[in-house]
N, C-alpha and C positions, 0 to 999 in steps of 0.2 A: 667462378665456375659450377655447376651444380654436379653432384654427385649421380647422377642417375645409374641406376645400374647398368654397367656396360654390358651388352650384349654379346653373344658367342659371336665368333667371326663369322660362322654360317649360320644364324639363326633359322631352328627348323620353322618355325612358326612369326609370323608378322599379321597383325590385325591392324583395325581401322585407326586403332588408338597411337599408331608412330606419326599420325600427323598434326597430332594437339601437340600445345607448349607446356603445359602443365606435365613437373617433375612425379606427380604421384600416374598420373595415365600412361607416358613413358613406360614408368616401372611395369606395367602390364603389357607393353606394347609385343612381346614376343610368348605371351602367354597363348597354350592351346587353343583357349577361350574365345570363340568369336564376338567380343567386346566391342559394343558402337559406344559414343561418345553420345550423348543425351542430344536430341536433335531431331528433326523433322524425317533422316533415313531411318532411324531405329523405329521411331514411334508410325510411321506410316505400314514399316513392314508388319508391325506387330499388330493394327490392325488388319492387313491384308490378311496376314495366315491365319487372325483370329488366336494367334498366341497370348500366354501371360510372359509378362516381362519381368524377368528377372535384374533389378535393383540394387548395384553394390556401392555404397558410398563410406570413403573414405579420406585420408589426409596423409602425404608422403612420410610425415616423422610417425607415422602408428607406428607400434611395435607388433600388436596384435593384427593390423593388417598384413605386416608382411607373413608373418608367422600363416597365416590363413593363405597366402599367395601362395608361400610354399608348399603348405599340404594339399592347397585344393585346385585352386586356378594354375597348377604346374601337372598337374594329375591328369595324362590323357584319357584316362576312364572317368574322373566327375566332367573334364570337359566336352568330352562326348554328351555327355547327360544334359548339361546345359546348353550346348549347341543343338542337339536333337528337340529338344521338348521348351526353351526359351526364347525370346530377342534378350540377351543379356545387354545391359548399357552398364558403362562405369564412372561415377561421378566425383570429382575430385571436391570436397566440400567447402577446400577454402576459395573454389572457383563460384560454386554455384550454393551459397547459405539458403539461396531461395528451394531448393530442393529438400536440402538435409534438412530446414527448418519444418518445411512438411510433411517430410517422411520420417523425421524422427519424433516427432508430433504422435503418429500414428504408429510407430513402433513403442511408444512407452505407452500409450491406449492399448494396445493389444496385449503386453506385456506386462501388465499390474506396475507401470514408473522405473522399468528397467529397460534401460537404452545405453550406446555406447559404440563406436568404432571396433571393428568394421561393422556396416550396418546392410543387413540384408533384408530386402523389403521383394515381395512379390506383388503384382499390378495386373490390373486386368489390360486390356489391350488400349483402353481410355483411360487408362492412369491411375485408378482407383485402386488402394492397397487392401490387402486380403490374407496376407500374413506377412509378419517379420519379425526379425531377430536379429543377433549381432554377430559376435563368431562362432562359428561352428566347426568343432574336429570335420575330420575326413572321413573316419567310422565311428559308431556307436561308442561312445567312453564319457565321462566323467559327468555320467548320469543322464548327457543330452543326446539325441540322436547324431546320429553323422552326418554333414551333409551329403553324401550321393545318398544316403535313407532317406532322407527330408526331399531331395529332387524329385525321388522317384514316387514319394507320395503326396508331393503336389501334383505332379504330372498326370498322375493317377486321378485325383481328384478334379482336375480342370477337364479332362476327358468325361468323366463320370457323374460329377454332380456339380457343371459346369455353372446352372443357374442358381444354385445355394451359393455356392462362392460369390458369384455375381450380387446378388443381393445382401451377403454381407458385406461384402466390400459399399455398394452402395449407402447401408445404414452407416460402415463407419467413415463416410466421407461426408456425410450429412451431419455426425458428429462433430467431426474437424470442423466444418463450416462454422456450427451453433458455439463452438469454443471460442471462435476466431471475430465473433459477432462482437461487438465492444459492448461493454454493459452503458447505460446512463452515466457521463461524468461528475464526479464529485470535487467537492472541494477538498485541497491537503493542507497542512499546513505544521504547525511546529509540536503537535499531538502525535502525528505519525511518526516526525525526529523521534520524539522519545520514546514511542513503542519498538520504532527501530533496533535503538540503541538495548533496550530494553530486554528484547528478545537476544540480541548478542551477547547479553552478558550472561543469560542464561546459559549458553552453550559454551562460554568461553574456558578453554582450556586452561584453567590457573598453573597447571605444571609447567607446561610446553609452548603454550602459547597458541592462539589460532580457534577456530571453532567447531564443536564436533568431532567426532570418532574420525581416524583415516579413514579411506585415504584425505588428505590435508592438502587442497586447493589455496597459494596466496590468494588471500581476501580482499585485496587492492582495494576495491571498491566501500568496502567496511569499514575499512582502517583509515579513510578520509574522512567518511562520513562523522564517525570518531571522535577525530582530530576537531573537526568542522562542532559537533557535539560539546568538546568540551570547552573550546571558545566562546563557545555563546553561553554557557552553563556553568562553567568551572567543574566540573562533574571530573574529581581525580580520577575513577574508575576508569572511566571512556578514556583518557589519556595513558594509564597504566594497562589497559587492554594493548592499545596499537605499540606501545614501548617492546613490553612481553613478548607479542610476536615478530616486531621488527627484529630484536635482537635474537629471537629464536630463528627464525629462518634463514637470518644473516651467515650464525651459525653452526647452523645444520647441515649436510650432504646435498640437499636441495641447489645449494649454492654452490658454485662453482669456486673454489679458491685458488685457483691457480690460474685462468684465463677470466672470470668474471662470467657474470650472468647469471640467470636462473634456471632452473630445468622446471618441466611444466608444473610438476606437483609430485607429493611427498607418500609413497605407498605405506609408511608408518606414521605415529603420532607425534615425533621426535623430530620429524623433519632431517631425519637422515637418509633414509635408502629414496631416493626419486624415480622417479621415472624421467630416464634421463634427456628424453627428447626436448629441446630448448625452441619456447616459440616467442618472436618477434613481440606478439601483443600481450605477451605477459612482463614481458621485458619494460617494454615501454610503460605499462601500470608502472611496475615497481620501484621505476625510475621516478615518476612524481610522489608517491607517496612515502620512498624514503628521504626526495626533497623536503617535502610537507613535514615529516619528524625530526630532520635537522632542523627546519626554521620553527616547530611547535617547542623543542626542546632544548636546542644549539646543542646535541649531541654530536662530535665531528663523525663517529663511528658511521652516524647512517647519510652520511654526507659523502665518505669514502666507497660506501657501497655503490650510492647514483655513481659514483665518478669512474668506478669502475664497472660497472653495466653500459656506461655508452662508451667508454674506451672500448670494452670487447664488441659492440656493435659497430664503432667505428671500423675497429679495426680485422673483422670476421662477417660482420652481416652487409656490407655497404656492398654494394657492385659499383662498375667501372661510370658509370653512369650519374651513381649519386643516390639511386633507389636502395630501398633494404629490402633483402630476402626475409624469405617469411620463417624458415626454419632450418633446424637442423635436427638428424635424425637420434634415435636413441641406441641405434645398431651400427656397432661398425665390426668388419670382418665378421659378421652373420651372431656375435652376442651383444646383448645389452648390458652396457654400462663399460665396456672393454677399456674405449677412450681414457675413461676418465679414474682408474682406480688404479693402485699403489699397494707394493709391498715393499717393508723394509730393506730389502735389498737393493730392490733400483732405485730406493732416496738414494740411500749410503754409498751407491755406484756412481750419484751424480755431483753429493755434497761431501762425502769422505764420513769418514766414520763419526768423527765426536761432532759436526752440524750438521750431519745427517739424522742421528739420533736427536738432537735437539728437535731440528722440523717436525720427526716422526712423533715427539712429545708434542708438541704444538698442536698436529692437526692428526693425531688419534690414529696414526697407521701403525698399525701391530703384526706381529707374525701369526697372531690368531685370524687378524682380519675383521671387520665389521659388518663385511656380506661376500657373502659366496667365497670365505680364504683370501681376498681380498680388503684393501682400506678404499672407503671412501673420504676424504678429508674431510675432515671437521674440525669445530673447536670447540666441546664442550667443557672445559676451562679456560679461566682466563690467563693470560699473560703473565701476571704477576704469581700463581698457580704453579705454573709452569716452570717458570723459573725457581720460582724455590725450591721445588721437589727435587730440580736441576742442578741448583747453586751455582747461579749465575743472575749475572742483573738482568733485569727486564730491558735496557739499552740495546743490551747484547744481545739477546735473543730476539726482539724485535727485528735488528739489523740481518738476524741470520734468516729470520723467516721471509721478510723482504729479498733479499740476494734467493734464498732458496725456491720463493714463487717465479719469479724471473729465470732461472735458469732449469725447475721441471717444466715450466714452459716452453721454453725452447726445446727441451728434449721430445716433450710430447707433441709439440709440433711435425717428429719426423713420424711419428705412428701414424697408422691410417686412420684418417679422420671421420666422422660420423658423415652419411651423406648431408649435401646444403641444397634445399628447397631454396633454389635463389630465384623463383616468380615474384614479381614485386605486386602485390595486392593492395589497392588504392587507400583501403580502411584503415590499415595495418601501418604502411608509411604514415598517414596523416596522424595518428597515435603516436608514434615514433618523432615524428616533426616535433610535436608537442611535448613530448618527452628530450630531446635536443634541446629545444628552444627554451624549457625551463630549466634545462643543463646549466645552459647560459646565462641565463636571467640570476640562476642563485649562484652559483657557483664560480661566475664570471670567468668560463673558460672559452675564448673565441671560435676554439675547434668545432664547440657543440652549435654551436650559431653557423657557423661556416656549414657544417654538416646538415643543419634542417633547411638553409636555406637551399643549398645543392639540391637536396631530395624533393623539394619544393619545389622549383623550375623544372626538374625531369617530370612531376607528375601534371604540374601544369602547361604542360609541350607533348610529353609523347602520352602521356594517358590523356587525353583532352579529346573528347570526340568533335569532327565537323560543326556539328551542331551546336558546341558549347557545352555538352554536357560531357561524363567522366566513362572511361571505361573500367570495369572490372580490376584488372591484371595486364602486366606485360610481361614476357618473357623473351629474350635472344632477339628481341627487336620485333616482336611481336606483340603488338596490345590489343586484347579483342574483348568481348562480351559487356553488355551494358551494364553499367555502375548501378548498383543499390543503396538505398538510403545509407548505410553506415559507412559504405565509399564518402558519400557527400557529407556527413553527419562530422565523422570523422576527421577527414581534411579540412572541412570548414573551423572546427574547434582547432584541430594542429596549425592553420593559419593565425588564427586572432593569438596562439599563444606566442607563434612565431614575430607576427608585429608589436606584442609588447616586450618581448626580448628586444628586439634591435631596432623597431622604431619606421621599419620601412612598410611605410603606407600601400603601398599595391597589392602585400599579401592582405589587408582588411578590406581593400576592393574587393581582392579576391574571394575572399571569405563572404562577403555579401549577397555575390553573383551566387554563390553555390548556395546561399543560404536560399537566394528568388528564385532556382532553379529548385532545389528541395521542396517547399511550399506547392509549387508549381505541378510538381511531377508524381508526388509522392504524397501530400498532404489529403488529408481523410473529412471532406467537407461535414458529410454528415455525423460522423462518431468522433472528431477529432482527432489529433494525435496523426499520425503518419503510418502509411504500409509500408513493408518493407524491400516491394517493387515498383516500379514506376508504371504511369498509367499505363502507357505503352509499350511494359513489357508482355513477352510471350502469354498465353492463356495458359494457365495450369489451374489443377481442380479448385483452388482456393487461393485468394489475394490475403496473403499473410502479413499478420500486424503481430508485434510483439512489444511489452512493457517493462517485463520484467530482468535485471540482470543474467548473464551468464557466465562463460568463461573472460568475455569482454563484457562491458556495460552496455546498458541495454541502446541500441541505436536511435530511439526515441526519444530517452532523455539526454543522449549528445548532442542530436539536434537542436533540443529543447535547450540545454544548456548554449551551442553555439547563437541561437537566436537570441537569446537570454541577456549574454554580454554582446553582442554588436547594436542590440535594440539602445543600452545605454551610452555604445561608443559614438550610435551615430543618431542619439535621441529618436527613435522612431519605435514610436508606441506600437504599431503593429506587430513587429516583430515581438515585442513583448508580450501580445497579446497570443501570440500564434505559439510561445513559449507556456505561456499558462494552459492553453487548450491542450497541448500534448501530454502536458502531466496529467491534465486533469480527469484527462479519459481513459485513463487507467486508475482516477482517483479511488474505486471501492475496491479493486486489487491492493491497492496500495493500504490501504485502512486493514483490510485483512489480512496483506503476509507484507508488514511493511520493511522487513530485512531483505526480503527480496528484490526492492528497488532503490538500494542505496544510494545509484546515480541519479535516481529523480529527485531524493529527497538530499542531494546534497542541490540540486537545482532549486529547489523549494528552499532552503536555506538562504540561496544566494537570491531571489525573489521578495524574501519577507524581510528580510535586513536591508536591501538594496545594497551594492556596490560603492565603497569610498574608491572617488574617482582623484587618481592621480596623473597631472602634467606633468611632467619632466624636459625641461628648455635647459641644451647646452649640447657642446659637444662632444660627440663620444671620443675619450681617450685623456681628454683634457682634465687637472686634479679635482677641478671641484665639482665636475658633472660626475665623475665617477667615484667622486666621495658617498655624493648623494644619491646613484645609482644602489652602490654597496648596501645605504644602509635603509633603503629599500627593500634590497634582497633577501636580507637575511632576515626577516620577518614574516611572519604567516598573517599574512593578508589574504585567506582565498575568497572575500567575497572585494574584488577589487577590479578596477578597468587601468589598464597603463596607459598612456599617453606621449609620446615624444617630439619634439623639435629639435631640430638643429638648427640653430640662425644663421651658420656657416653656409647652411645648404639654400639659403633664400626664405622666400618667405613660408610663413606656416601653412600648412594644406587647410581644409576648409574640412575639416570637424568640431565639433562643437566645443568639445572638453579644451581645444590650444585655441580657441577666438579669442585676442586681446591677451594673449598670454606671451613674454617675453622674456628676457635674462634682468635680471636686476643690477643696475648698476655694475652692466658688463661681466656680472658675476652668474654662474647658472644657477636656476633658482627650480622648485618644487611647488606646484601648487597641489595643497589636497582641499578637495571641493563635495560636496553632498549635491545631486540636482542640478550640476552646473552654478552652484551658489560656493567659492573661492574663500579659504581662509587666507591671511595673508599669507606670501608666498615664502619660503626657507630656502634662505644660501649655505645656512650653515648646519653640516650633519650632524652636529649635536641637538639641533632644533628638533631633527624629524622625528625621535620618538616622541614628544611634546606633543606635536600637531597631529601626530597620528592617536595619540591617545583621546585628543579632545574632540571625542566623536558627537557631541551634540546631541541633546534628549530630541526625542519625535514626540511630537505633540499626539495628542489622542486620537487626531483624524489619519495619521501618517501612520500608525501603528499598526500592523495586523500579524495575525495571526495563520491564517491561509491566503493561499496565492491566489483564488480565484477573484474577476475583475469584480467589485461591490459594482450593481447597478444603478445609477443615480433615480431619482426620481421615487414619486411617493402618493400613496393614495389623496386626492384633492377631493374639496365638494364637487366638481368639476365632471371627472372621472368617475366618480361613485354615484351620482346620478346619472348619467350619462347609462351607465352599464346595467343600472335599475329598468331605466323605462325600456332599452332594447329589451329586455326581458320580461317586463310586464305587457309589452306588446305581443311577445309569443307567447301568452297565458299564465305567467307568473302574477297575476293580477297585486295578490297581495301578500307579495313576500319578499318586500323590503322596508325599509324604516329608518329613522336618523338613529345614530350612536351617540347619545348626549345631544351636547350641545359642541362637539366637535365640528358641526355641519358636514360631516360624514352621511352616505347612504348606504349602510349594511344589507346584508340577506340576513331574511329571520332565521335562516340554520347557517350556520357556521361550520368550518373541515374542522372537528378536534382531532389534533393529532398524538395525546397519550396513548401510547401501544404503538404506534406508526414508524415504520424505520426505512430506511434505505436503502436496505439490503433483500425487502420481501415484492416480489416485481406488481403483486397486488396490491398495494398500499399506493406505490406511484399510482398505475393506472386509475385507483380511486380519486385519488387528488387531483388528477389531469380531467377527470370524467364531472367533479363535482365543480373544479372552475367553468368547464364548456357549458354546463348545466345551468349555470346562474349562481352558485354560490360567490359572496364576495367578500369573507370574512374567513381568516387562517388563523386557527390560535394553538400557537406551539409551547416548548420551553427550552430550557439551557439541558432540563434534567431528564427530557422526553428521549427513551430509548441511548442513552448517554449522548445527545448531540445527533444519533440519527434522524430524530426525525424535521430537527431543523435542516440539514443537510439535503435530506428530501426536499424541503419545501423549499431550499433555496436552486437545488437541480431541475426543480418542476417552474419556478417561476423563471428561472434564466431558460428554458426553454421556448414556454409559452410566452413571453414577453418577447423575448428575441425573436423570434417568427411573426408577431404580430398576431398571435391565436387572444389573448387576452392583454389589454394592455394595464399597465405598471402601474397608471394613474386611478384605476379602477377597483384593487383590491389591497383589503385593509390585512397586514401583517401582523399580528398579536404576537408577542415574545414574553418570557416569565423568567427573572433573574431569582437566585437566594440561595437557590441550593447548593450543598455541594457534594456528591456525588459523584462516583465512577471515575471519569477522567478526571473532571475537575477537583477530585479529592484527593488521587495523587498529586496534582499539583499543589495543590495546599500543606500538603504532609512532605513534599520535595522543598519546598518552602521554609517549613517550620525546618525541617531539617538544616537545612541551610543559614538558619539563622533570620529569614524574613518572612516571617507569616503572617498572613493576612490579619488585621488586626479586628477584636468583636468577633471573631467566630464563638460558636454556638457549635459545640461537641455533642448533637443530642442524644446519638447511638452510633455504636461500631456500625460505618459503613454510611451514614446519615449526618451530615452536619450542616450548618445553614450559616450564612452570614447577610448582613444587612449594611455591611459599610462600605464607602463609596472605592476605596481600593480596591475591593471584592468587586462590587458593582461595577464597576470602569473597566478590571477585569474580562467580566462575565458580559459586557456589552460589545465588547470588541470583536469576543468569540462568536457571538451571537450572531452579529454582523455578518463577521466572515464566513460562518455555514451559509445564513441565507444568501449572500452574495448582496446584500444590499447598503447600499451609502447611507439610507432611513431606515429605520423600524417603525412603523405608524404609529404604534403604541407598545409602550415597553413598561411590562405590571412584577410589583416586587410580588414573588412567589408565597404565599403561606410565610409570610412574617412571624405569625404566630406562635414559628416553632421557640423564638425566644421565651415567650412567655410560657411554652409547654417547659420549657429547660427550669427556667426561672423558680417556677413554684415544685420542682424537683427539690431546690436550695435553698434550706431554712435561709442562710445567711444572706440571700437576695432581699430580706426584707419583707414588709407589708404588702398586700397586693396593690397598692395605691402607691407604694414607691416602684414598685416593678414597672406599673401603668406609665409613670413619667419616663423611667429610662425607656420604656419601649416608645412611648412618642417622642424621645429624644431622636431616638436611632431613627424615628421614621423622618423626623425634619431636616438630619441629615441626608437621608437617603433622598427625598423631595431635592430638597438643595441640589443635588450632585443632578437629578434628571431634569432641572431647570436646567444648567450648564448646556445638559446635552442638548437639549431642545435649540438651546441658542445654536450650540453648532451646528445643528443640523441632522445631528445622529439617528434625535427623534420624534415623534411628531408631539404626542402625548403622552401623559404616563397615568398608574394607578396601579391597584393591588388586586391580587388573587387572595381570597382569604376563606379556608373552610369554616371558620368560626367568625366571623363578621355577621350571620346569620344564627346566633346561637344565643341561649338567655345571657341579658347582661352580667349577671353574679356568678357567672362562669370565669374563672382564672383566666380562662384563654382564651376569651371573647377578646375578637377588635370590634372599634368602631367606627362605623364612616361617621358620624362627627367625629370624633377624635383627628381619623384622616385629614378631613377637610382643613380641621384646624391645624393639623401641620402643615399642609399645603400652603395656606394662607400667609404661613407663617415664612415658609420657605421661598414663594413667589408672588407674594403679596396679592392682590385681589387678580390679578391676570395672572395665576398661576393655569398651570396644564394637568391638573390634576382632572381627568375626565371619564376614567372608565375603572368599574367595580365587578371583579367575575366573583362568584357564588358558587355554590353546590343548591341546584332547584330540580324539583321534580312533582308529579302529583302527593305523593308523600311527604317531602324535605320541604317545607313550603314555609319557613320561618321569613323568608324575602320579604313576604306579603300578608303574611298571619300576625308576626310574631313584634311588638314593640318591644325594641332593645336600642333602639339611638336615638339622636337629636338631644337639643338642651335637656332636657326633663327625662331624658329616656323612653319620652311614649311614644314615637315617630318609630312603623316598620322600614327596612332599608330602601324598599321599592317606592315608597312615599318621601322622604327625604331627597332619594337619588335624584327623582323625577323632578325635585323642587331646585335641586345644586347643579341639573343638567348634566350629572352622570349617566352615562350608556351602563345599562347590565348586562354581563353577557353571565349566560347560567349552563351549568356544567354537569355532568353526570345526569342529564336529563331523562334517563332511561334504567338506572342503575339507582335504587332506594337502600337505603343503611335504616330496618327497623329491626328494635329491641334487638340489635346487635348482630343481626344478620343480613345478607346484599339480597333484596328482590328485584330480579328483574321484570320490566313493565312490558313484557313483550309477548303473544302469544306460544303458545307451547305447542309442538306438534308430535302427539303422542303415536303415531304409525312409527311401526319400528324400534320403537323406544323402550325395549323390554317386553318381558311378559306383567302378565296380572299378577302373578301368584308373589304370595308374603315370601320376605325374607330369610325367614325362620329356619325352613326344612334346608334351604340350601348352605346356609350359615352353618347347622348344625352335620352335615353333610360334608363340608371344607374343612372343618375344624375337626372332624376325626381323621380325614387323610391329612391333617398338619401333622397332628399327634403322632399318625403310623409313620409320613417322613423325619419327624424327631428319632423316632424310636428306631429304625430300621436304616436310615441314611446318615442322619446329621452326624450320628456318633461316631462313625467311620471318616467323616471327612475331617483333612485339617483345618485348623483355626486358620484364616490368615493375619499376618500381625499387623496388630493394629487395627482389623477391621472388625464388620458383625459377624460375630461368632455364626457356624452354619445352622445352628437351632433356632434362630434369628429370622434365617433369609426368607423361610415362608410363616407366614405370621397374620396372611391376611383375615382369619377369620376374628382373631382378637381388634385387630385393628379397625377392621369395617362394622364390628358391635359396637366402639366406641365413636366413634363418625355419626352413626345411622340416625340419631336425633338429633345431628346439628345439619343436614341437608340443607342449601337454602335454594335449592333447584338446581333444574336441569343443567343450565352452563356450570354451576358448581361443580355437579359431579362430575361432566364429561371432562371437568381439569381435573378432577383427582384421577379418575379412571385413565385420560392419557397421557398424560402427563408424571404420573407418577407409579402407577398400578402395573399398565400395559410395559411402561420400557424396563421398569427393573425386573420382571418376571421373565420379558424376553432375553435379558442379560443373562439371567440365573440359568435360564435354559440350557441355553447357546456354552456357556462355560461346563456346567455338567455334564452335558452331550459329548463336548470334546475332552471332559479331562477323565470322567470314570472311566474304566476300564473291563474286562473279564466279567466276573459275576455279579462283581459290584455294579457294572452298566445297564446289566438285565433286569437287576431289580429296579435301579432309577427309572430304565426307560417303561417298565409296569407300571410302577406306581405315575410316571409322569403321565400317561395315557390316562390315568384315569380321572386324576386332580386336575387337567386343562381344561377337561370339558363339563367339572364340576365348579371350577371357581367361572369359569364364561356364564353357566347359569346363576350363578349368584349375583356377578357382575349386571346382568340384565333383570336380575330380580331390583335391583339396587335402582338401576336404571328408571325402570318402569315406576319407582317410589318417588324417584327424584320429580321423576315428569308428572306424575301426578296431583306433587304439590304446588309444584310452580303453574298447572295448571287450576289448581284450587285458588291461589292466591290471581293469575289473571280474572278466572271466571268472578272472583269477589270485586275487582276492580273494573272490570266491564260494567256486571252491574250494579256500583255507586255510578259510574259515568252515566248510563242510559238514561236515566230521566234529564238531565243537563246536555245532550246531544241530539241534534235535530237528527231526523230517521233515515235523512238522506245518507247517515253516514256511518248508520247502525251495523253494517257490513264491513265495513274498513277494519284493517287489523288494530290490536291494542296499542304498539307502537307508533303508529301513526297519530292517534288520537290524543295520546299522552302528549306526544311533539304539538300537535294544533294546540292543545288546549295552553300547555308553556309559550307558545309563541304570540297566542293571543292575550296574553299579560301584558294592561297596560303598565310602561315603564320598561318592559325584556326589549331591551335591544335585538338580541341574540344568542340564540338555544344552539349550544354547541354538540354537535352530534358527531360521535366516533365509527366513522363512516369508512371503514378498513376494505370495504371490498365494493367494486361497481355496482353492485347489486343493491348494496345499502345505499349508494347516494341515487339512485334509480326512485326505490321505497322512499326513501325520505323525502327527497327534494319536492314528490307531488304536494304535499300542504302547502307550496307556494300558492299555488290556485285555488286555495280556502279560506272564503271571508272567514275573519276573526269572529270567534264566540264573542257574545255582548258582555256577557258577566261572566268571570271565572272566578271567583270568589266561593262560591256556594259551594263549586265543583270542590276546590281546597277542601272546603269544610267538611263536607262529604266524605271525603278520601281519609278524614280522622277517625270516621267509623270503622271504618273495614279492619277487619282481623288480619293478620298476618301469623299463622300457626296459633299460639295461646298469647298473642302481643296487639294490643288495640292501639293503631296509631296512634290516638290523641294521648297516649301512655307517652 
C-alpha cells in the first residue's frame, strides 16, 4: 500500500493531479499550484494563452523534491505567481523518462553540466526550453535567487523580451537535436574494454573502494565489467577493485544492516551516510553484482548480502499481485533517515544491557553517534576484532548479532516508515525479475524463482497492451502510458534470465516477441541502435536516444544484451547483427569515454568470446539433476546460455540447443557446447569443472578483437576492371592501370590514410568523396592514428558497400602491420608483464617498438580485419621492417652487416611463410612490404632489397608465392626507385625495373612531401596573400626580446614557480626560440605547424592564467606589459610567416622552372601539386600514387589528373630535379 501523503480532512486545494496514479503526482494534488499532468490539455492552454510552461520534474523518493514542495509549492504567494504567469506542469520522471531525458539534457547544457532533481524548466508554449535549474529556495539565500524572485524575473522577461527568449529556446533546441544525432558507427572491441578498466583504475579509491570522490553511487555495471575483465585477462587488480568495493559498500551505512537492501547513494567517501531512499533498480543491479562476486571469489559474505537484498524485496517491496514497488522514501515523520538510525539506549532497551552493548560495538552505535547525534548501523571492524575487544568468542558475538538484527527489525517495523512508492514500472520490474531469477539459479532458493515468475506473469498480463505492446506503469489497478525502450529491453533481458533459471520456455518465447517488437518500434534504421521512444510515441521536440549508462544501464545496451543472448538461444544471426549494430552505433563515443559504457562493453565481451552453451537435461528436484545444476550455478560464467529440458514433461521444445539431447543411461546430463557442437555429456558433477575448463582453442578465423561483422568478399579482377571502365567512360580515360601481376586494376591515385582518423568529419567526407569519384585503392596501417585510420576505412566501406554505392569487389584495401605503438604497445607491455611477451620484438625507442614475428603478425592481422570490418584484406604489407636493421646497427653485439642482413632475411621468410598461410585461409589476398629504405644506396646499413624480398618469398611460398606489392617513398626529388641501381642479383637494377620484371605492383607514398638535405619540402604552390608582412624579422625580434627581458625583470621575479614546472622567467622566451629556429624553417606548412600547434596555444594559456591569477598593483603591471607585448609578438609571427612563405615559394618557383621544359604548354597553368602527381602517375611501373586527401577539396584537386594522358618520357624530369637547389642544398647531393 502506498504511503502517499494523507490529505487534510477537508483540503483547501485540489488540482488536476488528483486523477493521476503516480504517488509523486498525488503528493502534489493538494498544492495551491494549478498543476496539470503533462498532456494535451496543458499544452493546448499554453499555446492558446501564449504563456510559458513551468515544468517541474521529480520523483516520490526525492528528498529535495519534498523540501521544495513544502517551501514553495505549498506557499499561497508563490503559487499565485506560478498560476498567474505560467502553465504549470508536474511530471514524475519515473513515469516519463522521455521528458526527463530531454529536459535534463537541456538543464545540463544551460548549467555547465550541473543538474538534478527537482528539475525546474521554463519552456515556450511549443515546449522548447529557455531556462532551467534544480532546487530553488523560496527566498533569496544560499547565493542563489529565491523561487519567487526567479518567477517574477522570468515573467517580466517573457513580457518584455519574448522574442529573445524564443530565439534562445530555438538555439538550445537545435543544439539538443544535433547532440542527439548519432555519429557514424565504429567497431568496438577488447581495446575499449581495456581502456575502460584503465580509466576505472585511475579513479579507484584504494582506501574505501568505489570510484572518485563523494557522493558515491553504487557502481554496479562497472564492477560487473571488472569481473569480466579479470576473467578475460587474469588481471588481479580488477578483481581487487571489485572485492574492495563490494565489501566496503556492504559494511557501510548505505547498506541497511537491519532490514536489508541498499540506499541510493552515499554522501561521503566511506559509504557511511546514505541518502536514505531505496530504489528498486539499485537493489536489482546490486543483487546481480554480489551474486557475480560470490561466483568469482567464492566469498559467502557476498552471497549473504545478495540473499538479504532479495528477502527485503520479497518482504517489503512486493505487491499483492506480484509486481515490485518502485522505491521507498528517504524521509519519515518529516525527517530524513529517522526510520533507520539508533542510539545505544534504544538498542539496550530491546536487547538488554550486555547483548545491547555487544550489538552496539559490532554496529558502531555510540553515544555521540556518527550522524546528527544518532548512529547509522555499519560494520567498520571485523567480528574477530570486535569479539576480541569484548572478550567473547566470535560464535557468541555472531549469535547475538543475528538475534539482535531480527529483534531490532521487529521493533523498527513499529516506527512510522518512509513512504512507499508502490507503482509498478515495467523496466525496473524487468531488472528485479532478472535479479530474482539469478538469485534462484545461484543460491538454489525456490522462493526467488517463484517471486520472479509471479512478477513476470503480472507484467505479461496486466501491463500488456491490447496490441501486444507494453504499458509503462501500473498502480491501483490502472495500467497506462506507452512503454519505452527500457521497458521492453529490461523485461526481455529479465525473461531470458528467468528462462535460464527455471527452464519455462514460455518466458523465452515472450522475450523473443518483445525483441521483435523492440526492433520494429524503436530501431533506428539510419543510425543503428535504438530510440528511447517508439515510432508512434507522441511528438516531442526531439526523439531522444542514449548509449551511455546512468543510474541504470543504458537501455540501448540492455536491448543489445537481450538480442545477443536470444540470438544464441534461437540460432538467429539477425538478432546478433542487430545487437552489434546497437553497440557500434555508439562506437566513437565508447572509444572516447569507455567507462561511461560499461554495460555496452559487457555485451562486447559476450559477443567477442561467444557463449558457452549449456544444455541441462533432467527432472528438477531429482538428486542427479540438482547436483549438476548446483555445480554449474556456483561458477562464474558470464558468457553463457543455459537451456533446460525435463524429460518427464514430454519431448523437448524445439530449441537448437536441446535438439537430440536426452538423459544418459537414465541419468541427468549436462551438455557443454560451442556453436552447437557439443562435447560428450557429463553425468557426474565431479566432471563439470573439467568439461567447462576445456574451452577449446579458436582458429585464427574465429578470433575477434572487435564485434563488427566482417564483410565478406574481396577485390577481384572483374570488379576492379568494371569500376575502372565506368569512370573511364565518364572522363577518367587515363586514371587506371594494373597492380603488378595480381590481375587487379587500380586507380592511378590512391587514398593515403596517414594522419586520417575516425573522429574528424572532414576525413570521412573526403574518403567517401574519393571512392565515389573513382579512387579504387585505399592505403592504411594499424598504427595510423592508433587504429583510427583503419576504423574510418572500415566504417566508410561498410556504409558505401552496404547501400550499394561502391561494390566491395571494386576496391583494393591495403593495410600494413609491424609497428608496436600506442594501443599495440600497451598490449605488448601487458603481455610482457604477464610473462607472455611477443617474440623477437625490436624495442627501437621509447614509444616505438617493432615486430615481424608471426605471433605478432597474426594478432595484428586479426585486429586490422576487425577494425576494417573485412573478412579479407586485399593486400597486407610488412610496415617498415628495416626497424630491425636500424636497431641492429646500434648494437655492436649484433655481428657484421652481412650477419645482420641474414637474420633480417630469416625474419622476412618466416613472416612471408605466415602470410602464405593467411592467403590460404582467405584472410588476405596478396602481401608485400612497405619500406622507406628499399630505394636507398645498397651500402646503407638500413637498406632493404627487393631482390632479397623476392628470394624470401620464393622460399616461403615457392614459385607461386603471393608477394606482389612493394610500397616506397617517391616524389620529384626522391626518385631512387627509378634512378638508383640498388637491387637485383648484382645490384645493378633500379627498384622499378626489377618490380616490373617480377610482376610487383609499386605503390608510392609521400608524393608531395620531399626530404632534401634534412629538410621537408612541400611540392605545392604557396599563396603569399595574407601570409605575413614583407618586413625582415630582425626589428621585430629585437622589440620582442626587449619586452621579454622587461617581463623577466618586472613580473617573473614576483611570480611563484610551480612545483616541478617551467620557471616563470622562461614562460616568455619566444625571441630566443625563434632566433634559433629561423635558419631551419622548411616552408610555410612547417611554420604554420610551429605557430598554430606550439606558440599560439602556449601563449593563450599563459595569458589566461596570469589574467586570472594576478590582482592588485601587480595586475596593472601585467596588463600594461601584456597590451604592448601581444601586438609586438603578432608582428614577429607575421614576419616569420612571410619569410616561410617566400622560402616555400622560391622552392616552388625553382621546381616549376625545372619542370616547364618537359611539360606541354596546355598544362603550364596547372598547380605544382597536380604537375608533381602527374609525373609520378606517368612513371612506368608505378601502379598507384598514394595521396593524403584529408579534405574533400583535396580529392577534387588531385583526382583531376585521372583525365590527363600520361607523359611519354619522365626520366629526364627526375634527372632535371636533381639540379634544383633547395636553400643551400643541391638535390643531386
